[in-house]
N, C-alpha and C positions, 0 to 999 in steps of 0.2 A: 413543466414545459414538455413538449413533444416535437418530433420532426415528422413532417409529411413528405413521403416519397412516392413516386409512381412505381408500379410493378416493373416497368422498363428500367427505371433507375436502379432498382435493387439488382436486376439481372445484369446491368452494365457494370456495377461494382463487382459482382461475382465473376463475370467474364474477365474483367481486368485482372482480378486476383489469379484466375486460372491461367491466363496467358503469361503472367509474370512469374508464376511458380517455377522454381522454388524460392524466388526472391519476393520481398514485400513490394506490393504495388502501392501507389498513393495518388491522391487527387483532391481537388478542391470542390466544395459544394457551394453553388451560388443560389441565392433565393431572397426571401423576405420574411419578416416576422409579422404574423397576423395577431394583433392584440384585440380583435373584436369579439373573440370567443371568450368563454369563462376562463379557460386556461390558454395562455399564449402558445401559439404553434409556430415553429419555423417551417416554412414551405420551400422545399427544394425546387428550383426552376431548371437548373442545368448543372451537370457534372463536368468538370474539366479534368480529364486524366492528365497526370504529370509524370515526368521521369523521376525515378528514385535516384537521387544524386549522392546517396550515402557513400562515403569512401573513407580511406584512412585519414585524410585531412579533417573531415568532419568529426571523426572519432576523437582526434586531438582537441578540436575546438570544443566539443561537448564533454570532454574529460572521460571519454569512454575507452574501453579496451579495444585496441585495434583489431582484435579477432572478431568483434561484432561486425558482421558484413551486412550487405543488403538482404541477407536471409533473415536477419533479426532486427534491423533498423531501417528507417526511411528518413529521407530529407527531401524537401522541396526547395529548389533554388530560390533564394530571396528575390532575384529579379523576376522570376516567374510569378511569385506571389504579388509583387508590386504591379506587374502588367495586368494580371487577372483582376486585381482590386481596382485599377484605373478603368479597365474595360467594363467592369461590373457597375461602377458608379455612373459611367456614361449611359448605362441602360437602366438606371434607377434600381439596381440590385446590390446586395451585400454578399460578402463571404460569410456564410452561416456555419460552415463546418469543413472538416477534413475527413477523408476516408482513407483507410489503408488495410492491407491484409496481414494476417498472421499465418505464414506457412507452417503447417504441422503443429499448430498451437491454438488453444481456444481463443474465442473473440472477446477476451478479457484484457483490459489495458495493462501494460507493463508499468513498472515504476518509471522507466524512461518516458513512456507515453504521458504519464501523469506530470512528471517534472517539467516537461516542455509544452504542456497544453495551455491554451489561452482561454480565459473565462469567457463564457457566453457562446463559445463554439460547440457544435455537436461533433463528436468524434465517433464515426462509424467504423467498426472493425468487422471484417469478414474473415473467418477461419477457412483456410484452404488446405486440403490434403490431396494426396495422390488420387484418391477415389473421386474427389471433386473434378480434378483435371480429366480423368477418364470419363466421367459423366458429361462434362462440358464437350468433350470430343465425340460423344456418342451421337447417333443420328436422331433427329426429330425429338425435340423437347417440348413438352406442353406445360404451361404454367397453370397452377391452380389459382383461380380467382375466388377468394373467400368472400362470403357475404358479410363477414365482420370486417370493420375497418381497422381495428386495432390488431397489430401483429405482435407487438411486445407488451407484456405487462410491466409493471414497475419493479418486479422482483429482481434479485441479483442476476439470475440467468433466465431471461424471458424465453417464451416459446419461440423456437427458430422458425424461419420462413421455409415453406416447402415448395419444391418443384416436382414435376412429374416428367418422366421420360418414357417414350413409347418405343418398344422393340417388338419384334415378331412374337415374342413370348407374352406380350401384353404390356400393361402400364405398371410401372413401379415408382414409388416415391423416392425422392432425393431431398434431403433437408439441407438448407443453407444455414450455417451457424453465423448469423449476422446480428449485431447489436449496436445500439447507439449509447454513448456515454457523454456526460456533461459535468464539468467541475462544479462543486457546491461552494458555499462561502468559506469552507475550511480547506479549499484546494484539493478535495478528494473527489474521485469520480463517482457519480451516481448513475444508475441505469436510466435511460430516457426512452419513452415510448416511440416506436416507429409506427406511423399510421399510413396505411396504403390509401393514396388518394387517386383522383382521376388520372 
C-alpha cells in the first residue's frame, strides 16, 4: 500500500508543524482508495488541520503521565472526527489517515502512536526542529519537483522530501523529515510509500 499526496499537501503538513512548534500539530487526511492499480493506493484529496486538544484530562483517560504535554502528544477531539467523517461521506470521501508532527524528534512512530493507531489508516509524521521553523520563516522558498514519483522507499527510514530556499547567497537545500506509516496484521507500524501526485 502507498499514499499519494501532492507537493502542496506535503508543504501544508510541514507548515502546520512549523506554525505549531514546539507543540505537536495534527490533522485528518481525506481521500479515497484506488484499487485499480497493481498495488492499492490511498489518494489524499484534502487535509483538515485540527486543534491539538491534548491536556491533563486526556493524559488520565489514556493512562499517560500528566507531564506528557502537547509537546509530546496529540489528540483530535472526537466531535471533530465525527463531523469530518460525516462531511467526508457526504462528498463520497473517506478518512484515510492522520498526520501529526514530532517536535525535535524523528518522524518515527512512538509506542503511544502505535497503541492508539487504527488499522487501515496512514499515519504521516513530520519531524520539526528549530531549523525547520527558521527555514519556514525565511524568504522565498522554492520546491524541488522530482521527475521520480516515489519519494519514499519501503525501507525503515525512507529518503526524506527536499525543499529549496533562495536567499541572496544562492539556493540551498532543506530536507523535510516526513514519513508515512501503516499498521500491519500484527499491529506493528510498517513504512508506507509516499508518492507525489498531480
